[in-house]
Structure formats: structure tokens, C-alpha cells
N, C-alpha and C positions, 0 to 999 in steps of 0.2 A: 441768555436766560429767558425762559418762557414766561409771558405775562400770566399771572394767576387770576382766575375769575371764580368767584364763589356763587353758586346757585342755591337759593333758598326757596324751595318749591315742594309742597306736600303732595302734589299730583304726580305719581311715579312716572306715568307715561310721558308727561310733559318734561319732567326732569331728565328722563333718558334721552329724549329728542334733543333738548338743549345741550346735555353733556356731550353727546356724540357729534353734534354740529360744531361745537366750540373746540373739541378735541381735534376734529378733522381740520379745522382752520389753524391749528397749531398752538392753542392755549392750554395751559395746565389748569384743570377744572376740579373743584371740590363741590360735592353736592350734600346739602343738608335738607332734611324733611321737616324740621322744626326750627323755630326761631332762636330759642335760648342757646343751644349749642353753636348755632351759626354766629350769634352775637359774640360769644366767648372766643370763637376762632378769629373773627374779624378783629377784636381787640388785641389778641395775641400775635396775630401775624396778618396785618392788613393786606388785602389783595389789590389788584389794579382796578377791579370793578366788581360790583355786587349786582346780580340779577335777583330781585327780591319780590316774591309773591305777596300781594296785599293781605290775603286771608290765609292764616296759618293756624294749626291746631292748638298751639300754646299761646303765643303772643302775636299781636297784630303787626304787620309789616310797617305800619305807620309808627308804632311805638319803637320798633327797632331803629328806624330812621331818626326819629327824635332823639333817642338816646345816643346814637353815633354823633349827631350834630352837637348835642349838648356837651359831649366829651371831646368836641373839636377833632373828630375823626372825619376827614373830608374825603373819604373813598367815594368815587362817583357811583351812584346808585340808579339803576334802571328798574323801575317798579313794573311788575306784571300783574294783571288782575282781570277778572271777568266783569268788573264794574265799569260801565261805559258812560255813566253820567258825568257831565261836566264838573259838578261840585266835587265828585270823588277825585277827578284828575287835579283839580285846584288844590284840594286838601293834601294830596301827595306831594305836590310841588311846594306847598306852603311849609311843610314840616322839613323840607330839605332834600327831597328826591330831585335828581338831575334830569330824569327823563321818565317817560310813561308810555307803556304799550298795553293794549287790551287784547284778551283772548277771545277767539283764536287769532293768532298772528302768523304772518308769513315769515319763515325763518331767514330768507334772504334780506327782508326789510329789517328784521331784528339785528342781523349781522351788521348792516349799515349803521344802525343806532350804536351798536357796540364799538365799532371802529371809530365812529365820530366821538364818542365819550372818551375812549382811550387816547385818541389823537389830541383832544383838547385838554386832557388832564396831564399830558406828558410835560415834564419840566423843561424849561429853556434856560439852562444854567448860565450860558454866556451872554445873554441879552441884557442890555442896560435897562434900568428902571425907567418907566414912563413918568413924566411929571407934568401936571397941569394945575395952575393956581396952587393951592395948598394940598392937592391930592397927589399921592405917589403910589404907583402900582409896580410891584416887584415881581417880574416873571420867574425868578429863581425860587422864591418862597410862595408865590401865588397869593401874596397878601397885599392889602391896600392900607394906606394910612393917611390921616389928615392931622397934621401937627404931630403930637405925641401919641395920638390914639390909633391903635392897630385895628384893622377891620378884617375879620375872617370872611372868606367868600366860598360859596359852593363852586363846583366846576363851571356850571352854566353862567353864574353871576360873574365869575372871573372872565370868561370868554366874552361876554357882553361888555363888560367894562373895558377890557383890553381893545375891543373894536372901537369904542368911543375914543379911548386914549390915543389910538393910532390915527384917528381922524378928527382932531380937535377943531371946533368952530365949523364943522361941515355937517349939514343936515343929512342924516342917514334915513333913507326911506324904509318903510316896513319890509318891502321886498328885499332890499339889501341886507337888512338884519336877519330875516329868515334864511336867506341863502348862505350868509356867512356863519351864523351861530347854529342853525339847525341843520342845514344842508340837505334837508328832505322835507316832504309834505308832512306836517304835523296832524294830518287828518282834518284840515279845515278849521282847527281851533283858532277862533278869531281874536282871543284876548291873551294869548300866551306871552306876547311881547309886553303888553301892559303889566301883566303879572310880574315879570322879571324887572321891569323898570321900577315897579313899586318896591320890590325887594331891595334893589340897588339904592333907591332913594332913602328907604328907611335906615339902611346901614350907613350910607354916607352922611346923612343928616342927623344921625342919632343924638349928637350933642348940640343940636341947634345950628350946625354949620349952614352956610349959604347953599342954595340949590345950584348944582352944576349941570344936571341933565334936564334940559327944557323940552317941552312938548311943542312941536310945530304942527298945529292942528290940520288934519287932513293929509299930512305928508309923512311925518316920522318924528325923529328926536335929534337933538344936538347937544354936544358938550360944549358949554360956553359959560363965561362969567356974567 
């Protein structure tokens, strides 16, 4: 069965380029030029991935992402926008987008982002849960828990936490994290790792639990008690 990708892009030329390239690569593609009908479609039949323009004629792509995450729809989202300022990138990630590309973009690079997101969001039904201290990470459901509290994670948050869970008590350098979690040059963005560490800490420590991901200044991060 073909993986379905939804494109939400109001610029017809860009939408056609994306649709043709994704179809050529073997994906089933649906295109929407406005946010509201796309949001309804995603709720009705969630795709494997959403390519989402930030600026749409009816509702902002940020609002779409916020609504999806608030409804616990964890479809990976790759945000597309002409805005290149770092605050705009951070805002997109803060509301739950999994990745970010600015226009104009290289379609080969975009396909690398698409493949990475799809690969990392693929379920691993047969894998046993990871356990560290009171933290459990379940690959089948892609959920974490501390005690009785269930923790919902975005695709990137899950990938990062799984990387730590597979290497407990080992200091992971920034380069190792970039290579494993992003797998490509994020355009020199210097604080993307810090952003996601902050996301994970806020979720893992939401009920006042002890910190498990520590900073090793000048090196990277480590999962330890």
C-alpha cells in the first residue's frame, strides 16, 4: 500500500512541483490549497506525512499544527515557508512541527527530509520497550511514561528520546545527535538540539519528576539518574 502524503500549499506552481516529484517517488499524494479542508481531511484519514505551507489564505499553518497536536494527531509535519528568520523556525517547532524548510528549496533535499520523517515515524511493533529509571519508552505506541503518567511525543521528540534510551549513561555529542536524528545539515541552525532537549525535559518533568537528561557542557547530553 502506497504511503499517503498531503500537501497543503496555496502556490499552485509549488504544489504541482511537489505533487509530481512525490508521485514519481511512489507516494500517493493529495493536494489542498487551503487549510480548513486539509485539516478536515487529516482528521478523517490521517496521512503518513503532511507538507504544510506556513502562510495560507484561510488559516495559518501554525494554527493547523496546533490543532492537530491538541487533538493528539501525531502525523509528522514538514513545514514549508518563505520566512527564513530563526524566530519563525522556532515558532513552527514550538507548536509541534517535526521539520522545517524554507523556500526556495531543492527538491532532492526535500525528498531526503521526507524519507527521514517517514522512516523515523514508522512503527516498530516487535521491539521491546526501553526502560531507564522510572521512564518507559514503547516503540509500538511511540509513547513514553513515567509511573502512571503517559507522555505524548512528536516524531522528532520520540527519535531523540529513543536515541538516549538506546545509549543510557553515555555522553552523546552534538555531532552524534545531528547525524542520528536529523541525518542532514539543518542549515547551520545552532540551537535545534537545545530546542528539542527543552521539549523533552518539559514533558518528562511535567509533574516534577527528577531530571534524566543532563547537559555535559561543551560536549553534549547524557541520560542518567
